[in-house]
HTML snippet that shows the backbone in 3Dmol.js (N, CA, C, O; Angstrom):
<script src="https://3Dmol.org/build/3Dmol-min.js"></script>
<div id="view" style="width:600px;height:400px;position:relative"></div>
<script>
const pdb = `
ATOM      1  N   MET A   1     -29.252  56.673 -97.560  1.00  0.00           N
ATOM      2  CA  MET A   1     -30.245  56.221 -96.609  1.00  0.00           C
ATOM      3  C   MET A   1     -29.724  54.964 -95.922  1.00  0.00           C
ATOM      4  O   MET A   1     -29.100  54.113 -96.555  1.00  0.00           O
ATOM      5  N   SER A   2     -29.981  54.857 -94.648  1.00  0.00           N
ATOM      6  CA  SER A   2     -29.520  53.728 -93.856  1.00  0.00           C
ATOM      7  C   SER A   2     -30.367  52.492 -94.139  1.00  0.00           C
ATOM      8  O   SER A   2     -31.563  52.595 -94.410  1.00  0.00           O
ATOM      9  N   ASP A   3     -29.732  51.322 -94.072  1.00  0.00           N
ATOM     10  CA  ASP A   3     -30.475  50.088 -94.286  1.00  0.00           C
ATOM     11  C   ASP A   3     -30.904  49.447 -92.965  1.00  0.00           C
ATOM     12  O   ASP A   3     -31.301  48.283 -92.936  1.00  0.00           O
ATOM     13  N   LYS A   4     -30.822  50.213 -91.871  1.00  0.00           N
ATOM     14  CA  LYS A   4     -31.300  49.723 -90.578  1.00  0.00           C
ATOM     15  C   LYS A   4     -32.818  49.760 -90.546  1.00  0.00           C
ATOM     16  O   LYS A   4     -33.427  50.679 -91.093  1.00  0.00           O
ATOM     17  N   PRO A   5     -33.438  48.768 -89.910  1.00  0.00           N
ATOM     18  CA  PRO A   5     -34.901  48.790 -89.799  1.00  0.00           C
ATOM     19  C   PRO A   5     -35.373  49.923 -88.893  1.00  0.00           C
ATOM     20  O   PRO A   5     -34.656  50.345 -87.986  1.00  0.00           O
ATOM     21  N   ALA A   6     -36.578  50.407 -89.146  1.00  0.00           N
ATOM     22  CA  ALA A   6     -37.135  51.485 -88.332  1.00  0.00           C
ATOM     23  C   ALA A   6     -37.257  51.014 -86.889  1.00  0.00           C
ATOM     24  O   ALA A   6     -37.787  49.935 -86.626  1.00  0.00           O
ATOM     25  N   GLY A   7     -36.772  51.814 -85.966  1.00  0.00           N
ATOM     26  CA  GLY A   7     -36.806  51.465 -84.553  1.00  0.00           C
ATOM     27  C   GLY A   7     -35.480  50.963 -84.025  1.00  0.00           C
ATOM     28  O   GLY A   7     -35.289  50.880 -82.812  1.00  0.00           O
ATOM     29  N   ALA A   8     -34.553  50.623 -84.922  1.00  0.00           N
ATOM     30  CA  ALA A   8     -33.250  50.116 -84.498  1.00  0.00           C
ATOM     31  C   ALA A   8     -32.422  51.194 -83.811  1.00  0.00           C
ATOM     32  O   ALA A   8     -31.504  50.885 -83.052  1.00  0.00           O
ATOM     33  N   ASP A   9     -32.745  52.462 -84.077  1.00  0.00           N
ATOM     34  CA  ASP A   9     -32.003  53.559 -83.466  1.00  0.00           C
ATOM     35  C   ASP A   9     -32.206  53.614 -81.948  1.00  0.00           C
ATOM     36  O   ASP A   9     -31.402  54.231 -81.250  1.00  0.00           O
ATOM     37  N   LYS A  10     -33.242  52.996 -81.432  1.00  0.00           N
ATOM     38  CA  LYS A  10     -33.514  52.991 -79.991  1.00  0.00           C
ATOM     39  C   LYS A  10     -32.722  51.908 -79.259  1.00  0.00           C
ATOM     40  O   LYS A  10     -32.654  51.919 -78.030  1.00  0.00           O
ATOM     41  N   LYS A  11     -32.136  50.992 -79.988  1.00  0.00           N
ATOM     42  CA  LYS A  11     -31.469  49.839 -79.383  1.00  0.00           C
ATOM     43  C   LYS A  11     -30.317  50.250 -78.473  1.00  0.00           C
ATOM     44  O   LYS A  11     -30.249  49.799 -77.330  1.00  0.00           O
ATOM     45  N   ILE A  12     -29.421  51.087 -78.950  1.00  0.00           N
ATOM     46  CA  ILE A  12     -28.248  51.491 -78.176  1.00  0.00           C
ATOM     47  C   ILE A  12     -28.665  52.294 -76.950  1.00  0.00           C
ATOM     48  O   ILE A  12     -28.195  52.031 -75.843  1.00  0.00           O
ATOM     49  N   ALA A  13     -29.551  53.276 -77.146  1.00  0.00           N
ATOM     50  CA  ALA A  13     -29.996  54.112 -76.022  1.00  0.00           C
ATOM     51  C   ALA A  13     -30.695  53.272 -74.958  1.00  0.00           C
ATOM     52  O   ALA A  13     -30.424  53.429 -73.768  1.00  0.00           O
ATOM     53  N   ALA A  14     -31.589  52.385 -75.378  1.00  0.00           N
ATOM     54  CA  ALA A  14     -32.315  51.543 -74.422  1.00  0.00           C
ATOM     55  C   ALA A  14     -31.367  50.572 -73.721  1.00  0.00           C
ATOM     56  O   ALA A  14     -31.504  50.328 -72.522  1.00  0.00           O
ATOM     57  N   GLY A  15     -30.424  50.027 -74.449  1.00  0.00           N
ATOM     58  CA  GLY A  15     -29.471  49.089 -73.856  1.00  0.00           C
ATOM     59  C   GLY A  15     -28.586  49.737 -72.811  1.00  0.00           C
ATOM     60  O   GLY A  15     -28.401  49.192 -71.723  1.00  0.00           O
ATOM     61  N   ILE A  16     -28.040  50.894 -73.135  1.00  0.00           N
ATOM     62  CA  ILE A  16     -27.170  51.596 -72.185  1.00  0.00           C
ATOM     63  C   ILE A  16     -27.966  52.064 -70.971  1.00  0.00           C
ATOM     64  O   ILE A  16     -27.499  51.938 -69.839  1.00  0.00           O
ATOM     65  N   CYS A  17     -29.154  52.598 -71.195  1.00  0.00           N
ATOM     66  CA  CYS A  17     -29.991  53.036 -70.065  1.00  0.00           C
ATOM     67  C   CYS A  17     -30.432  51.853 -69.215  1.00  0.00           C
ATOM     68  O   CYS A  17     -30.542  51.977 -67.995  1.00  0.00           O
ATOM     69  N   GLY A  18     -30.681  50.722 -69.834  1.00  0.00           N
ATOM     70  CA  GLY A  18     -31.030  49.530 -69.071  1.00  0.00           C
ATOM     71  C   GLY A  18     -29.901  49.104 -68.153  1.00  0.00           C
ATOM     72  O   GLY A  18     -30.133  48.715 -67.008  1.00  0.00           O
ATOM     73  N   ILE A  19     -28.684  49.179 -68.655  1.00  0.00           N
ATOM     74  CA  ILE A  19     -27.521  48.789 -67.859  1.00  0.00           C
ATOM     75  C   ILE A  19     -27.236  49.805 -66.756  1.00  0.00           C
ATOM     76  O   ILE A  19     -26.978  49.422 -65.614  1.00  0.00           O
ATOM     77  N   LEU A  20     -27.279  51.088 -67.084  1.00  0.00           N
ATOM     78  CA  LEU A  20     -26.900  52.122 -66.119  1.00  0.00           C
ATOM     79  C   LEU A  20     -28.041  52.599 -65.227  1.00  0.00           C
ATOM     80  O   LEU A  20     -27.818  52.895 -64.053  1.00  0.00           O
ATOM     81  N   LEU A  21     -29.255  52.679 -65.760  1.00  0.00           N
ATOM     82  CA  LEU A  21     -30.395  53.229 -65.023  1.00  0.00           C
ATOM     83  C   LEU A  21     -31.558  52.244 -64.959  1.00  0.00           C
ATOM     84  O   LEU A  21     -32.720  52.644 -64.891  1.00  0.00           O
ATOM     85  N   GLY A  22     -31.236  50.970 -64.982  1.00  0.00           N
ATOM     86  CA  GLY A  22     -32.266  49.939 -65.045  1.00  0.00           C
ATOM     87  C   GLY A  22     -33.270  49.987 -63.916  1.00  0.00           C
ATOM     88  O   GLY A  22     -34.449  49.713 -64.136  1.00  0.00           O
ATOM     89  N   ALA A  23     -32.840  50.326 -62.719  1.00  0.00           N
ATOM     90  CA  ALA A  23     -33.744  50.353 -61.566  1.00  0.00           C
ATOM     91  C   ALA A  23     -34.844  51.389 -61.730  1.00  0.00           C
ATOM     92  O   ALA A  23     -35.917  51.252 -61.142  1.00  0.00           O
ATOM     93  N   LEU A  24     -34.591  52.417 -62.518  1.00  0.00           N
ATOM     94  CA  LEU A  24     -35.582  53.476 -62.718  1.00  0.00           C
ATOM     95  C   LEU A  24     -36.486  53.215 -63.915  1.00  0.00           C
ATOM     96  O   LEU A  24     -37.464  53.937 -64.113  1.00  0.00           O
ATOM     97  N   GLY A  25     -36.183  52.204 -64.712  1.00  0.00           N
ATOM     98  CA  GLY A  25     -37.030  51.846 -65.848  1.00  0.00           C
ATOM     99  C   GLY A  25     -36.929  52.787 -67.031  1.00  0.00           C
ATOM    100  O   GLY A  25     -37.811  52.790 -67.890  1.00  0.00           O
ATOM    101  N   ILE A  26     -35.876  53.584 -67.096  1.00  0.00           N
ATOM    102  CA  ILE A  26     -35.724  54.558 -68.180  1.00  0.00           C
ATOM    103  C   ILE A  26     -35.721  53.865 -69.541  1.00  0.00           C
ATOM    104  O   ILE A  26     -36.278  54.392 -70.504  1.00  0.00           O
ATOM    105  N   HIS A  27     -35.103  52.695 -69.628  1.00  0.00           N
ATOM    106  CA  HIS A  27     -35.051  51.968 -70.902  1.00  0.00           C
ATOM    107  C   HIS A  27     -36.443  51.584 -71.382  1.00  0.00           C
ATOM    108  O   HIS A  27     -36.677  51.501 -72.588  1.00  0.00           O
ATOM    109  N   LYS A  28     -37.363  51.351 -70.467  1.00  0.00           N
ATOM    110  CA  LYS A  28     -38.745  51.029 -70.850  1.00  0.00           C
ATOM    111  C   LYS A  28     -39.430  52.237 -71.481  1.00  0.00           C
ATOM    112  O   LYS A  28     -40.146  52.105 -72.473  1.00  0.00           O
ATOM    113  N   PHE A  29     -39.205  53.421 -70.897  1.00  0.00           N
ATOM    114  CA  PHE A  29     -39.799  54.635 -71.450  1.00  0.00           C
ATOM    115  C   PHE A  29     -39.248  54.929 -72.847  1.00  0.00           C
ATOM    116  O   PHE A  29     -39.987  55.386 -73.719  1.00  0.00           O
ATOM    117  N   ILE A  30     -37.957  54.669 -73.066  1.00  0.00           N
ATOM    118  CA  ILE A  30     -37.346  54.892 -74.379  1.00  0.00           C
ATOM    119  C   ILE A  30     -38.035  54.040 -75.442  1.00  0.00           C
ATOM    120  O   ILE A  30     -38.223  54.486 -76.573  1.00  0.00           O
ATOM    121  N   LEU A  31     -38.410  52.815 -75.078  1.00  0.00           N
ATOM    122  CA  LEU A  31     -39.053  51.904 -76.030  1.00  0.00           C
ATOM    123  C   LEU A  31     -40.561  52.104 -76.114  1.00  0.00           C
ATOM    124  O   LEU A  31     -41.232  51.437 -76.902  1.00  0.00           O
ATOM    125  N   GLY A  32     -41.096  53.011 -75.313  1.00  0.00           N
ATOM    126  CA  GLY A  32     -42.528  53.286 -75.354  1.00  0.00           C
ATOM    127  C   GLY A  32     -43.356  52.390 -74.452  1.00  0.00           C
ATOM    128  O   GLY A  32     -44.580  52.350 -74.579  1.00  0.00           O
ATOM    129  N   TYR A  33     -42.715  51.676 -73.552  1.00  0.00           N
ATOM    130  CA  TYR A  33     -43.418  50.805 -72.602  1.00  0.00           C
ATOM    131  C   TYR A  33     -43.688  51.587 -71.326  1.00  0.00           C
ATOM    132  O   TYR A  33     -43.011  51.392 -70.316  1.00  0.00           O
ATOM    133  N   THR A  34     -44.666  52.462 -71.372  1.00  0.00           N
ATOM    134  CA  THR A  34     -44.943  53.347 -70.244  1.00  0.00           C
ATOM    135  C   THR A  34     -45.360  52.568 -69.002  1.00  0.00           C
ATOM    136  O   THR A  34     -44.865  52.845 -67.910  1.00  0.00           O
ATOM    137  N   LYS A  35     -46.257  51.606 -69.148  1.00  0.00           N
ATOM    138  CA  LYS A  35     -46.743  50.845 -67.992  1.00  0.00           C
ATOM    139  C   LYS A  35     -45.591  50.127 -67.287  1.00  0.00           C
ATOM    140  O   LYS A  35     -45.478  50.190 -66.063  1.00  0.00           O
ATOM    141  N   GLU A  36     -44.745  49.450 -68.049  1.00  0.00           N
ATOM    142  CA  GLU A  36     -43.622  48.729 -67.464  1.00  0.00           C
ATOM    143  C   GLU A  36     -42.620  49.686 -66.825  1.00  0.00           C
ATOM    144  O   GLU A  36     -42.064  49.391 -65.767  1.00  0.00           O
ATOM    145  N   GLY A  37     -42.390  50.835 -67.470  1.00  0.00           N
ATOM    146  CA  GLY A  37     -41.483  51.837 -66.916  1.00  0.00           C
ATOM    147  C   GLY A  37     -41.987  52.401 -65.602  1.00  0.00           C
ATOM    148  O   GLY A  37     -41.216  52.573 -64.658  1.00  0.00           O
ATOM    149  N   VAL A  38     -43.276  52.687 -65.539  1.00  0.00           N
ATOM    150  CA  VAL A  38     -43.871  53.209 -64.299  1.00  0.00           C
ATOM    151  C   VAL A  38     -43.785  52.164 -63.191  1.00  0.00           C
ATOM    152  O   VAL A  38     -43.504  52.507 -62.043  1.00  0.00           O
ATOM    153  N   ILE A  39     -44.023  50.898 -63.517  1.00  0.00           N
ATOM    154  CA  ILE A  39     -43.920  49.831 -62.514  1.00  0.00           C
ATOM    155  C   ILE A  39     -42.516  49.790 -61.923  1.00  0.00           C
ATOM    156  O   ILE A  39     -42.356  49.757 -60.703  1.00  0.00           O
ATOM    157  N   MET A  40     -41.498  49.792 -62.782  1.00  0.00           N
ATOM    158  CA  MET A  40     -40.120  49.730 -62.295  1.00  0.00           C
ATOM    159  C   MET A  40     -39.774  50.963 -61.470  1.00  0.00           C
ATOM    160  O   MET A  40     -39.144  50.852 -60.418  1.00  0.00           O
ATOM    161  N   LEU A  41     -40.180  52.124 -61.938  1.00  0.00           N
ATOM    162  CA  LEU A  41     -39.891  53.367 -61.225  1.00  0.00           C
ATOM    163  C   LEU A  41     -40.571  53.385 -59.858  1.00  0.00           C
ATOM    164  O   LEU A  41     -39.943  53.731 -58.857  1.00  0.00           O
ATOM    165  N   LEU A  42     -41.844  53.015 -59.811  1.00  0.00           N
ATOM    166  CA  LEU A  42     -42.578  53.024 -58.547  1.00  0.00           C
ATOM    167  C   LEU A  42     -42.044  51.989 -57.560  1.00  0.00           C
ATOM    168  O   LEU A  42     -41.960  52.264 -56.363  1.00  0.00           O
ATOM    169  N   VAL A  43     -41.688  50.815 -58.043  1.00  0.00           N
ATOM    170  CA  VAL A  43     -41.124  49.796 -57.154  1.00  0.00           C
ATOM    171  C   VAL A  43     -39.849  50.323 -56.505  1.00  0.00           C
ATOM    172  O   VAL A  43     -39.638  50.140 -55.306  1.00  0.00           O
ATOM    173  N   THR A  44     -39.009  50.969 -57.286  1.00  0.00           N
ATOM    174  CA  THR A  44     -37.762  51.502 -56.751  1.00  0.00           C
ATOM    175  C   THR A  44     -38.016  52.648 -55.778  1.00  0.00           C
ATOM    176  O   THR A  44     -37.443  52.673 -54.689  1.00  0.00           O
ATOM    177  N   VAL A  45     -38.864  53.589 -56.156  1.00  0.00           N
ATOM    178  CA  VAL A  45     -39.100  54.775 -55.325  1.00  0.00           C
ATOM    179  C   VAL A  45     -39.896  54.428 -54.065  1.00  0.00           C
ATOM    180  O   VAL A  45     -39.531  54.859 -52.972  1.00  0.00           O
ATOM    181  N   LEU A  46     -40.961  53.666 -54.202  1.00  0.00           N
ATOM    182  CA  LEU A  46     -41.828  53.386 -53.055  1.00  0.00           C
ATOM    183  C   LEU A  46     -41.188  52.475 -52.013  1.00  0.00           C
ATOM    184  O   LEU A  46     -41.602  52.476 -50.854  1.00  0.00           O
ATOM    185  N   THR A  47     -40.192  51.707 -52.410  1.00  0.00           N
ATOM    186  CA  THR A  47     -39.482  50.879 -51.433  1.00  0.00           C
ATOM    187  C   THR A  47     -38.199  51.560 -50.979  1.00  0.00           C
ATOM    188  O   THR A  47     -37.329  50.934 -50.373  1.00  0.00           O
ATOM    189  N   LEU A  48     -38.094  52.846 -51.277  1.00  0.00           N
ATOM    190  CA  LEU A  48     -36.923  53.647 -50.903  1.00  0.00           C
ATOM    191  C   LEU A  48     -35.619  53.035 -51.414  1.00  0.00           C
ATOM    192  O   LEU A  48     -34.580  53.120 -50.758  1.00  0.00           O
ATOM    193  N   GLY A  49     -35.689  52.428 -52.575  1.00  0.00           N
ATOM    194  CA  GLY A  49     -34.509  51.868 -53.220  1.00  0.00           C
ATOM    195  C   GLY A  49     -34.172  50.450 -52.817  1.00  0.00           C
ATOM    196  O   GLY A  49     -33.284  49.835 -53.408  1.00  0.00           O
ATOM    197  N   ILE A  50     -34.866  49.915 -51.819  1.00  0.00           N
ATOM    198  CA  ILE A  50     -34.556  48.554 -51.361  1.00  0.00           C
ATOM    199  C   ILE A  50     -34.807  47.541 -52.477  1.00  0.00           C
ATOM    200  O   ILE A  50     -33.954  46.695 -52.747  1.00  0.00           O
ATOM    201  N   ALA A  51     -35.958  47.620 -53.120  1.00  0.00           N
ATOM    202  CA  ALA A  51     -36.257  46.716 -54.233  1.00  0.00           C
ATOM    203  C   ALA A  51     -35.585  47.187 -55.523  1.00  0.00           C
ATOM    204  O   ALA A  51     -35.662  46.508 -56.547  1.00  0.00           O
ATOM    205  N   GLY A  52     -34.934  48.338 -55.476  1.00  0.00           N
ATOM    206  CA  GLY A  52     -34.205  48.837 -56.636  1.00  0.00           C
ATOM    207  C   GLY A  52     -33.105  47.894 -57.065  1.00  0.00           C
ATOM    208  O   GLY A  52     -32.717  47.875 -58.233  1.00  0.00           O
ATOM    209  N   PHE A  53     -32.596  47.108 -56.126  1.00  0.00           N
ATOM    210  CA  PHE A  53     -31.588  46.113 -56.473  1.00  0.00           C
ATOM    211  C   PHE A  53     -32.166  45.106 -57.461  1.00  0.00           C
ATOM    212  O   PHE A  53     -31.518  44.746 -58.444  1.00  0.00           O
ATOM    213  N   ILE A  54     -33.375  44.659 -57.197  1.00  0.00           N
ATOM    214  CA  ILE A  54     -34.021  43.667 -58.070  1.00  0.00           C
ATOM    215  C   ILE A  54     -34.341  44.279 -59.427  1.00  0.00           C
ATOM    216  O   ILE A  54     -34.042  43.682 -60.462  1.00  0.00           O
ATOM    217  N   THR A  55     -34.952  45.473 -59.432  1.00  0.00           N
ATOM    218  CA  THR A  55     -35.268  46.107 -60.713  1.00  0.00           C
ATOM    219  C   THR A  55     -33.991  46.500 -61.455  1.00  0.00           C
ATOM    220  O   THR A  55     -33.972  46.537 -62.685  1.00  0.00           O
ATOM    221  N   GLY A  56     -32.935  46.790 -60.713  1.00  0.00           N
ATOM    222  CA  GLY A  56     -31.646  47.076 -61.347  1.00  0.00           C
ATOM    223  C   GLY A  56     -31.077  45.863 -62.057  1.00  0.00           C
ATOM    224  O   GLY A  56     -30.516  45.983 -63.146  1.00  0.00           O
ATOM    225  N   ILE A  57     -31.219  44.694 -61.447  1.00  0.00           N
ATOM    226  CA  ILE A  57     -30.770  43.447 -62.080  1.00  0.00           C
ATOM    227  C   ILE A  57     -31.595  43.170 -63.333  1.00  0.00           C
ATOM    228  O   ILE A  57     -31.054  42.770 -64.364  1.00  0.00           O
ATOM    229  N   VAL A  58     -32.910  43.386 -63.239  1.00  0.00           N
ATOM    230  CA  VAL A  58     -33.785  43.208 -64.412  1.00  0.00           C
ATOM    231  C   VAL A  58     -33.330  44.145 -65.530  1.00  0.00           C
ATOM    232  O   VAL A  58     -33.212  43.727 -66.682  1.00  0.00           O
ATOM    233  N   GLY A  59     -33.076  45.412 -65.195  1.00  0.00           N
ATOM    234  CA  GLY A  59     -32.618  46.379 -66.188  1.00  0.00           C
ATOM    235  C   GLY A  59     -31.284  45.994 -66.799  1.00  0.00           C
ATOM    236  O   GLY A  59     -31.087  46.139 -68.005  1.00  0.00           O
ATOM    237  N   LEU A  60     -30.367  45.504 -65.977  1.00  0.00           N
ATOM    238  CA  LEU A  60     -29.061  45.063 -66.465  1.00  0.00           C
ATOM    239  C   LEU A  60     -29.218  43.925 -67.469  1.00  0.00           C
ATOM    240  O   LEU A  60     -28.616  43.949 -68.542  1.00  0.00           O
ATOM    241  N   ILE A  61     -30.019  42.941 -67.119  1.00  0.00           N
ATOM    242  CA  ILE A  61     -30.244  41.800 -68.021  1.00  0.00           C
ATOM    243  C   ILE A  61     -30.892  42.267 -69.319  1.00  0.00           C
ATOM    244  O   ILE A  61     -30.471  41.873 -70.406  1.00  0.00           O
ATOM    245  N   GLU A  62     -31.921  43.111 -69.202  1.00  0.00           N
ATOM    246  CA  GLU A  62     -32.596  43.591 -70.410  1.00  0.00           C
ATOM    247  C   GLU A  62     -31.658  44.437 -71.266  1.00  0.00           C
ATOM    248  O   GLU A  62     -31.682  44.325 -72.492  1.00  0.00           O
ATOM    249  N   GLY A  63     -30.838  45.278 -70.649  1.00  0.00           N
ATOM    250  CA  GLY A  63     -29.885  46.083 -71.406  1.00  0.00           C
ATOM    251  C   GLY A  63     -28.914  45.226 -72.193  1.00  0.00           C
ATOM    252  O   GLY A  63     -28.622  45.511 -73.354  1.00  0.00           O
ATOM    253  N   ILE A  64     -28.416  44.180 -71.561  1.00  0.00           N
ATOM    254  CA  ILE A  64     -27.503  43.262 -72.246  1.00  0.00           C
ATOM    255  C   ILE A  64     -28.222  42.550 -73.389  1.00  0.00           C
ATOM    256  O   ILE A  64     -27.667  42.395 -74.477  1.00  0.00           O
ATOM    257  N   LEU A  65     -29.461  42.117 -73.140  1.00  0.00           N
ATOM    258  CA  LEU A  65     -30.234  41.460 -74.203  1.00  0.00           C
ATOM    259  C   LEU A  65     -30.450  42.395 -75.387  1.00  0.00           C
ATOM    260  O   LEU A  65     -30.307  41.981 -76.538  1.00  0.00           O
ATOM    261  N   TYR A  66     -30.791  43.649 -75.115  1.00  0.00           N
ATOM    262  CA  TYR A  66     -31.012  44.616 -76.200  1.00  0.00           C
ATOM    263  C   TYR A  66     -29.752  44.766 -77.047  1.00  0.00           C
ATOM    264  O   TYR A  66     -29.818  44.745 -78.276  1.00  0.00           O
ATOM    265  N   LEU A  67     -28.608  44.916 -76.386  1.00  0.00           N
ATOM    266  CA  LEU A  67     -27.367  45.193 -77.107  1.00  0.00           C
ATOM    267  C   LEU A  67     -26.815  43.983 -77.849  1.00  0.00           C
ATOM    268  O   LEU A  67     -26.057  44.144 -78.805  1.00  0.00           O
ATOM    269  N   THR A  68     -27.176  42.783 -77.432  1.00  0.00           N
ATOM    270  CA  THR A  68     -26.631  41.595 -78.096  1.00  0.00           C
ATOM    271  C   THR A  68     -27.501  41.095 -79.249  1.00  0.00           C
ATOM    272  O   THR A  68     -27.070  40.228 -80.009  1.00  0.00           O
ATOM    273  N   LYS A  69     -28.696  41.617 -79.389  1.00  0.00           N
ATOM    274  CA  LYS A  69     -29.559  41.221 -80.507  1.00  0.00           C
ATOM    275  C   LYS A  69     -29.165  41.993 -81.766  1.00  0.00           C
ATOM    276  O   LYS A  69     -28.677  43.121 -81.690  1.00  0.00           O
ATOM    277  N   SER A  70     -29.382  41.377 -82.908  1.00  0.00           N
ATOM    278  CA  SER A  70     -29.180  42.096 -84.168  1.00  0.00           C
ATOM    279  C   SER A  70     -30.260  43.169 -84.279  1.00  0.00           C
ATOM    280  O   SER A  70     -31.280  43.099 -83.594  1.00  0.00           O
ATOM    281  N   ASP A  71     -30.038  44.155 -85.135  1.00  0.00           N
ATOM    282  CA  ASP A  71     -31.024  45.223 -85.308  1.00  0.00           C
ATOM    283  C   ASP A  71     -32.382  44.661 -85.717  1.00  0.00           C
ATOM    284  O   ASP A  71     -33.418  45.091 -85.210  1.00  0.00           O
ATOM    285  N   GLU A  72     -32.370  43.703 -86.633  1.00  0.00           N
ATOM    286  CA  GLU A  72     -33.619  43.122 -87.121  1.00  0.00           C
ATOM    287  C   GLU A  72     -34.353  42.373 -86.009  1.00  0.00           C
ATOM    288  O   GLU A  72     -35.569  42.497 -85.863  1.00  0.00           O
ATOM    289  N   GLU A  73     -33.605  41.600 -85.232  1.00  0.00           N
ATOM    290  CA  GLU A  73     -34.207  40.836 -84.139  1.00  0.00           C
ATOM    291  C   GLU A  73     -34.732  41.771 -83.046  1.00  0.00           C
ATOM    292  O   GLU A  73     -35.800  41.531 -82.482  1.00  0.00           O
ATOM    293  N   PHE A  74     -33.982  42.834 -82.747  1.00  0.00           N
ATOM    294  CA  PHE A  74     -34.416  43.811 -81.748  1.00  0.00           C
ATOM    295  C   PHE A  74     -35.727  44.462 -82.163  1.00  0.00           C
ATOM    296  O   PHE A  74     -36.661  44.553 -81.367  1.00  0.00           O
ATOM    297  N   VAL A  75     -35.794  44.915 -83.411  1.00  0.00           N
ATOM    298  CA  VAL A  75     -37.009  45.576 -83.904  1.00  0.00           C
ATOM    299  C   VAL A  75     -38.184  44.603 -83.894  1.00  0.00           C
ATOM    300  O   VAL A  75     -39.283  44.962 -83.470  1.00  0.00           O
ATOM    301  N   ALA A  76     -37.961  43.379 -84.357  1.00  0.00           N
ATOM    302  CA  ALA A  76     -39.048  42.398 -84.390  1.00  0.00           C
ATOM    303  C   ALA A  76     -39.566  42.089 -82.987  1.00  0.00           C
ATOM    304  O   ALA A  76     -40.773  41.956 -82.787  1.00  0.00           O
ATOM    305  N   THR A  77     -38.669  41.976 -82.025  1.00  0.00           N
ATOM    306  CA  THR A  77     -39.062  41.589 -80.668  1.00  0.00           C
ATOM    307  C   THR A  77     -39.645  42.739 -79.870  1.00  0.00           C
ATOM    308  O   THR A  77     -40.707  42.591 -79.265  1.00  0.00           O
ATOM    309  N   TYR A  78     -38.967  43.894 -79.855  1.00  0.00           N
ATOM    310  CA  TYR A  78     -39.328  44.965 -78.924  1.00  0.00           C
ATOM    311  C   TYR A  78     -40.076  46.137 -79.553  1.00  0.00           C
ATOM    312  O   TYR A  78     -40.754  46.879 -78.843  1.00  0.00           O
ATOM    313  N   VAL A  79     -39.971  46.318 -80.852  1.00  0.00           N
ATOM    314  CA  VAL A  79     -40.676  47.429 -81.498  1.00  0.00           C
ATOM    315  C   VAL A  79     -41.964  46.929 -82.154  1.00  0.00           C
ATOM    316  O   VAL A  79     -43.038  47.485 -81.926  1.00  0.00           O
ATOM    317  N   THR A  80     -41.851  45.885 -82.965  1.00  0.00           N
ATOM    318  CA  THR A  80     -43.017  45.369 -83.680  1.00  0.00           C
ATOM    319  C   THR A  80     -43.938  44.561 -82.769  1.00  0.00           C
ATOM    320  O   THR A  80     -45.138  44.830 -82.701  1.00  0.00           O
ATOM    321  N   ASN A  81     -43.383  43.576 -82.071  1.00  0.00           N
ATOM    322  CA  ASN A  81     -44.202  42.684 -81.241  1.00  0.00           C
ATOM    323  C   ASN A  81     -44.427  43.197 -79.828  1.00  0.00           C
ATOM    324  O   ASN A  81     -45.210  42.612 -79.079  1.00  0.00           O
ATOM    325  N   LYS A  82     -43.756  44.277 -79.450  1.00  0.00           N
ATOM    326  CA  LYS A  82     -43.938  44.927 -78.138  1.00  0.00           C
ATOM    327  C   LYS A  82     -43.799  43.959 -76.964  1.00  0.00           C
ATOM    328  O   LYS A  82     -44.681  43.889 -76.107  1.00  0.00           O
ATOM    329  N   LYS A  83     -42.697  43.217 -76.924  1.00  0.00           N
ATOM    330  CA  LYS A  83     -42.428  42.319 -75.798  1.00  0.00           C
ATOM    331  C   LYS A  83     -41.930  43.168 -74.636  1.00  0.00           C
ATOM    332  O   LYS A  83     -40.810  43.676 -74.678  1.00  0.00           O
ATOM    333  N   GLY A  84     -42.742  43.326 -73.605  1.00  0.00           N
ATOM    334  CA  GLY A  84     -42.459  44.252 -72.515  1.00  0.00           C
ATOM    335  C   GLY A  84     -41.379  43.829 -71.543  1.00  0.00           C
ATOM    336  O   GLY A  84     -40.644  44.676 -71.036  1.00  0.00           O
ATOM    337  N   TRP A  85     -41.265  42.554 -71.273  1.00  0.00           N
ATOM    338  CA  TRP A  85     -40.295  42.082 -70.279  1.00  0.00           C
ATOM    339  C   TRP A  85     -39.373  41.061 -70.909  1.00  0.00           C
ATOM    340  O   TRP A  85     -39.823  40.133 -71.581  1.00  0.00           O
ATOM    341  N   PHE A  86     -38.084  41.236 -70.689  1.00  0.00           N
ATOM    342  CA  PHE A  86     -37.011  40.381 -71.203  1.00  0.00           C
ATOM    343  C   PHE A  86     -37.214  40.152 -72.667  1.00  0.00           C
ATOM    344  O   PHE A  86     -36.419  39.455 -73.299  1.00  0.00           O
TER     345      PHE A  86
END
`;
const viewer = $3Dmol.createViewer("view");
viewer.addModel(pdb, "pdb");
viewer.setStyle({}, {cartoon: {color: "spectrum"}});
viewer.zoomTo();
viewer.render();
</script>
């Protein structure tokens, strides 16, 4: 049995999706943040991608933050405490 905390398995997927698909908010959906994911997706789509640059930067920063945290810190911050942004 793995000694990783429950929810740590989402860290890599959310981090990579944040970096690569951040403008679409896919990383938010992976973590169960539906409201935040819909906001990012709608901002990108409704502005025809113009504001996608901004949401893409947000996704890039969040992806890097996810990947640089320890498994325990990631779970405590984003799974247990449900910190939606950064």
